[in-house]
C-alpha atoms as an extended CHARMM CRD file, in Angstrom:
* protein
*
       117  EXT
         1         1  MET       CA            -28.4500000000       45.7810000000      -20.3450000000  PROA      1               0.0000000000
         2         2  ILE       CA            -24.8410000000       47.6670000000      -20.0240000000  PROA      2               0.0000000000
         3         3  SER       CA            -22.7790000000       45.4450000000      -17.7920000000  PROA      3               0.0000000000
         4         4  VAL       CA            -20.1830000000       48.0440000000      -15.7500000000  PROA      4               0.0000000000
         5         5  GLU       CA            -16.9840000000       45.7080000000      -14.8330000000  PROA      5               0.0000000000
         6         6  VAL       CA            -16.4930000000       46.8920000000      -10.7380000000  PROA      6               0.0000000000
         7         7  SER       CA            -13.5780000000       45.8190000000       -9.1290000000  PROA      7               0.0000000000
         8         8  THR       CA            -13.5990000000       43.8910000000       -5.8230000000  PROA      8               0.0000000000
         9         9  PRO       CA            -12.0580000000       45.0980000000       -2.6800000000  PROA      9               0.0000000000
        10        10  HSD       CA             -9.2060000000       43.0200000000       -1.0040000000  PROA      10              0.0000000000
        11        11  PRO       CA             -9.5320000000       41.7510000000        1.6780000000  PROA      11              0.0000000000
        12        12  LEU       CA            -13.1300000000       41.5770000000        1.4180000000  PROA      12              0.0000000000
        13        13  PRO       CA            -15.3340000000       43.3430000000        3.8310000000  PROA      13              0.0000000000
        14        14  GLU       CA            -17.0160000000       40.8660000000        5.8750000000  PROA      14              0.0000000000
        15        15  PRO       CA            -20.7460000000       41.7120000000        4.6450000000  PROA      15              0.0000000000
        16        16  LEU       CA            -19.7440000000       40.9670000000        1.1410000000  PROA      16              0.0000000000
        17        17  VAL       CA            -18.2780000000       37.6450000000        2.5560000000  PROA      17              0.0000000000
        18        18  GLU       CA            -21.8140000000       37.0130000000        3.6060000000  PROA      18              0.0000000000
        19        19  LEU       CA            -23.1790000000       37.7650000000        0.3320000000  PROA      19              0.0000000000
        20        20  VAL       CA            -20.8900000000       35.7610000000       -1.5000000000  PROA      20              0.0000000000
        21        21  ALA       CA            -21.2690000000       32.8350000000        0.6370000000  PROA      21              0.0000000000
        22        22  GLN       CA            -25.4310000000       33.1970000000        0.5990000000  PROA      22              0.0000000000
        23        23  ARG       CA            -25.3170000000       32.7680000000       -2.8270000000  PROA      23              0.0000000000
        24        24  PHE       CA            -22.8180000000       29.8190000000       -2.6830000000  PROA      24              0.0000000000
        25        25  ARG       CA            -25.2320000000       28.0510000000       -0.2450000000  PROA      25              0.0000000000
        26        26  VAL       CA            -27.8010000000       29.0020000000       -2.9070000000  PROA      26              0.0000000000
        27        27  LEU       CA            -26.1920000000       26.9800000000       -5.6520000000  PROA      27              0.0000000000
        28        28  GLY       CA            -25.1380000000       24.3120000000       -3.4900000000  PROA      28              0.0000000000
        29        29  GLU       CA            -28.3880000000       22.1970000000       -4.1120000000  PROA      29              0.0000000000
        30        30  PRO       CA            -28.3420000000       20.1850000000       -6.9740000000  PROA      30              0.0000000000
        31        31  MET       CA            -32.0570000000       20.7630000000       -7.4130000000  PROA      31              0.0000000000
        32        32  ARG       CA            -31.5980000000       24.5400000000       -7.9440000000  PROA      32              0.0000000000
        33        33  ILE       CA            -28.8440000000       23.7450000000      -10.1920000000  PROA      33              0.0000000000
        34        34  ARG       CA            -31.1900000000       21.6130000000      -12.3310000000  PROA      34              0.0000000000
        35        35  LEU       CA            -33.8870000000       24.1570000000      -11.9540000000  PROA      35              0.0000000000
        36        36  LEU       CA            -31.3810000000       26.9590000000      -13.5010000000  PROA      36              0.0000000000
        37        37  ASP       CA            -30.0350000000       24.7420000000      -16.6130000000  PROA      37              0.0000000000
        38        38  ARG       CA            -33.5290000000       23.8190000000      -17.4760000000  PROA      38              0.0000000000
        39        39  LEU       CA            -34.6450000000       27.7330000000      -17.3070000000  PROA      39              0.0000000000
        40        40  ARG       CA            -31.9960000000       28.6900000000      -19.2710000000  PROA      40              0.0000000000
        41        41  GLU       CA            -33.4250000000       27.1480000000      -22.3250000000  PROA      41              0.0000000000
        42        42  GLY       CA            -36.5370000000       29.4920000000      -21.3270000000  PROA      42              0.0000000000
        43        43  GLU       CA            -39.3160000000       30.4270000000      -19.1780000000  PROA      43              0.0000000000
        44        44  ALA       CA            -41.3770000000       27.6660000000      -18.0970000000  PROA      44              0.0000000000
        45        45  THR       CA            -44.1490000000       26.9850000000      -15.0260000000  PROA      45              0.0000000000
        46        46  VAL       CA            -44.2770000000       24.9730000000      -12.0190000000  PROA      46              0.0000000000
        47        47  GLY       CA            -45.6400000000       22.3100000000      -13.5270000000  PROA      47              0.0000000000
        48        48  GLU       CA            -43.0200000000       21.9780000000      -16.8870000000  PROA      48              0.0000000000
        49        49  LEU       CA            -40.4680000000       21.9780000000      -14.5120000000  PROA      49              0.0000000000
        50        50  GLN       CA            -42.1010000000       19.3790000000      -12.3840000000  PROA      50              0.0000000000
        51        51  GLU       CA            -42.5450000000       17.2830000000      -15.4270000000  PROA      51              0.0000000000
        52        52  ALA       CA            -39.0650000000       18.1650000000      -16.7940000000  PROA      52              0.0000000000
        53        53  LEU       CA            -37.0940000000       17.3300000000      -14.0950000000  PROA      53              0.0000000000
        54        54  GLY       CA            -39.2290000000       14.2340000000      -12.2210000000  PROA      54              0.0000000000
        55        55  ALA       CA            -39.8770000000       16.1960000000       -9.3430000000  PROA      55              0.0000000000
        56        56  SER       CA            -42.9610000000       16.6580000000       -6.8550000000  PROA      56              0.0000000000
        57        57  GLN       CA            -44.4170000000       20.0480000000       -7.5130000000  PROA      57              0.0000000000
        58        58  GLN       CA            -43.7040000000       20.8080000000       -3.8510000000  PROA      58              0.0000000000
        59        59  ASN       CA            -39.9210000000       20.2750000000       -4.1570000000  PROA      59              0.0000000000
        60        60  VAL       CA            -39.6120000000       22.4840000000       -7.3440000000  PROA      60              0.0000000000
        61        61  SER       CA            -42.1100000000       24.8610000000       -5.6920000000  PROA      61              0.0000000000
        62        62  LYS       CA            -39.7130000000       25.2770000000       -2.5510000000  PROA      62              0.0000000000
        63        63  HSD       CA            -36.4800000000       25.5010000000       -4.6930000000  PROA      63              0.0000000000
        64        64  LEU       CA            -38.0950000000       27.8980000000       -7.0420000000  PROA      64              0.0000000000
        65        65  GLY       CA            -39.2320000000       30.2910000000       -3.6540000000  PROA      65              0.0000000000
        66        66  ILE       CA            -35.2260000000       30.3330000000       -2.5340000000  PROA      66              0.0000000000
        67        67  LEU       CA            -33.8870000000       31.1500000000       -6.1590000000  PROA      67              0.0000000000
        68        68  HSD       CA            -36.4990000000       33.8690000000       -6.4270000000  PROA      68              0.0000000000
        69        69  SER       CA            -35.8410000000       35.1390000000       -2.9150000000  PROA      69              0.0000000000
        70        70  ALA       CA            -32.0170000000       35.0630000000       -4.1830000000  PROA      70              0.0000000000
        71        71  GLY       CA            -32.7020000000       37.3080000000       -7.2690000000  PROA      71              0.0000000000
        72        72  MET       CA            -31.9460000000       34.4450000000       -9.4370000000  PROA      72              0.0000000000
        73        73  VAL       CA            -35.4680000000       33.9870000000      -11.0780000000  PROA      73              0.0000000000
        74        74  SER       CA            -37.9890000000       35.9470000000      -11.8750000000  PROA      74              0.0000000000
        75        75  ARG       CA            -41.7330000000       34.9770000000      -11.6040000000  PROA      75              0.0000000000
        76        76  ASN       CA            -45.1310000000       36.1410000000      -13.2970000000  PROA      76              0.0000000000
        77        77  LYS       CA            -48.5520000000       35.4720000000      -12.9480000000  PROA      77              0.0000000000
        78        78  ARG       CA            -50.0930000000       34.6920000000      -16.1880000000  PROA      78              0.0000000000
        79        79  GLY       CA            -53.7140000000       33.8810000000      -15.7130000000  PROA      79              0.0000000000
        80        80  THR       CA            -53.7810000000       30.8940000000      -13.4480000000  PROA      80              0.0000000000
        81        81  SER       CA            -50.1240000000       29.8500000000      -13.7740000000  PROA      81              0.0000000000
        82        82  VAL       CA            -46.8420000000       31.1780000000      -12.5430000000  PROA      82              0.0000000000
        83        83  VAL       CA            -44.0440000000       31.3700000000      -15.1150000000  PROA      83              0.0000000000
        84        84  TYR       CA            -40.5850000000       31.3450000000      -14.0450000000  PROA      84              0.0000000000
        85        85  ALA       CA            -37.5080000000       32.6550000000      -15.9790000000  PROA      85              0.0000000000
        86        86  ILE       CA            -33.8990000000       33.4540000000      -15.3120000000  PROA      86              0.0000000000
        87        87  ASP       CA            -33.5850000000       36.8690000000      -13.7250000000  PROA      87              0.0000000000
        88        88  ASP       CA            -29.8110000000       37.1200000000      -13.0960000000  PROA      88              0.0000000000
        89        89  PRO       CA            -27.6410000000       35.0050000000      -16.2910000000  PROA      89              0.0000000000
        90        90  SER       CA            -24.5630000000       35.7640000000      -14.4110000000  PROA      90              0.0000000000
        91        91  VAL       CA            -25.0930000000       32.7660000000      -12.7060000000  PROA      91              0.0000000000
        92        92  PHE       CA            -24.1340000000       30.8590000000      -15.8240000000  PROA      92              0.0000000000
        93        93  GLU       CA            -21.1430000000       32.3040000000      -15.7600000000  PROA      93              0.0000000000
        94        94  LEU       CA            -19.9810000000       30.6670000000      -12.3770000000  PROA      94              0.0000000000
        95        95  CYS       CA            -21.6050000000       27.5580000000      -13.5750000000  PROA      95              0.0000000000
        96        96  ASP       CA            -19.4230000000       27.8250000000      -17.1620000000  PROA      96              0.0000000000
        97        97  GLN       CA            -16.2470000000       28.5640000000      -14.4630000000  PROA      97              0.0000000000
        98        98  VAL       CA            -17.0820000000       25.7250000000      -12.0800000000  PROA      98              0.0000000000
        99        99  CYS       CA            -17.3940000000       23.1350000000      -15.3690000000  PROA      99              0.0000000000
       100       100  GLY       CA            -14.6160000000       23.8320000000      -16.9500000000  PROA      100             0.0000000000
       101       101  GLY       CA            -12.5840000000       23.2570000000      -13.8770000000  PROA      101             0.0000000000
       102       102  VAL       CA            -14.6550000000       19.6290000000      -13.4760000000  PROA      102             0.0000000000
       103       103  ARG       CA            -13.4360000000       18.8910000000      -17.0000000000  PROA      103             0.0000000000
       104       104  ARG       CA            -10.0120000000       19.9260000000      -16.4080000000  PROA      104             0.0000000000
       105       105  ARG       CA            -10.0290000000       17.9420000000      -13.2250000000  PROA      105             0.0000000000
       106       106  VAL       CA            -11.3100000000       14.8430000000      -15.0070000000  PROA      106             0.0000000000
       107       107  ALA       CA             -8.7840000000       15.0610000000      -17.6190000000  PROA      107             0.0000000000
       108       108  ASP       CA             -6.1780000000       15.2370000000      -15.2550000000  PROA      108             0.0000000000
       109       109  LEU       CA             -7.2750000000       12.0810000000      -13.8120000000  PROA      109             0.0000000000
       110       110  GLU       CA             -7.8660000000       10.4980000000      -16.7700000000  PROA      110             0.0000000000
       111       111  ALA       CA             -4.5940000000       11.0610000000      -17.8220000000  PROA      111             0.0000000000
       112       112  ILE       CA             -2.9770000000        9.4710000000      -14.2820000000  PROA      112             0.0000000000
       113       113  LEU       CA             -5.1350000000        6.4860000000      -14.4270000000  PROA      113             0.0000000000
       114       114  ARG       CA             -4.6230000000        5.5440000000      -18.3130000000  PROA      114             0.0000000000
       115       115  PRO       CA             -2.6260000000        2.6320000000      -18.7940000000  PROA      115             0.0000000000
       116       116  VAL       CA              1.2380000000        3.4570000000      -20.3730000000  PROA      116             0.0000000000
       117       117  ALA       CA              1.2470000000        1.9440000000      -23.8110000000  PROA      117             0.0000000000
């Protein structure tokens, strides 16, 4: 797949603001982050995700439906199972950015709280 760098207009047009906010709302649920993180390892069925995350089938299915509607995961029927996979790997770039910011913040807090020797 070819990646094309597109510059973002500023100020952001209102429809784009709404789309960005919707994406953050989808990612604002911890179970969805856990599902995406597990799917980063490879495709899985609802049952496999349920077992890996210790969640109910209903809860996993609900959140997968939201991720699918947002275009972040794909689903394909294989026999009697539905297999989910990452459909938009760019979501991990955002997660990596946020994790890096959290690491820096924790390091700053540790430095502040570390006793002076």
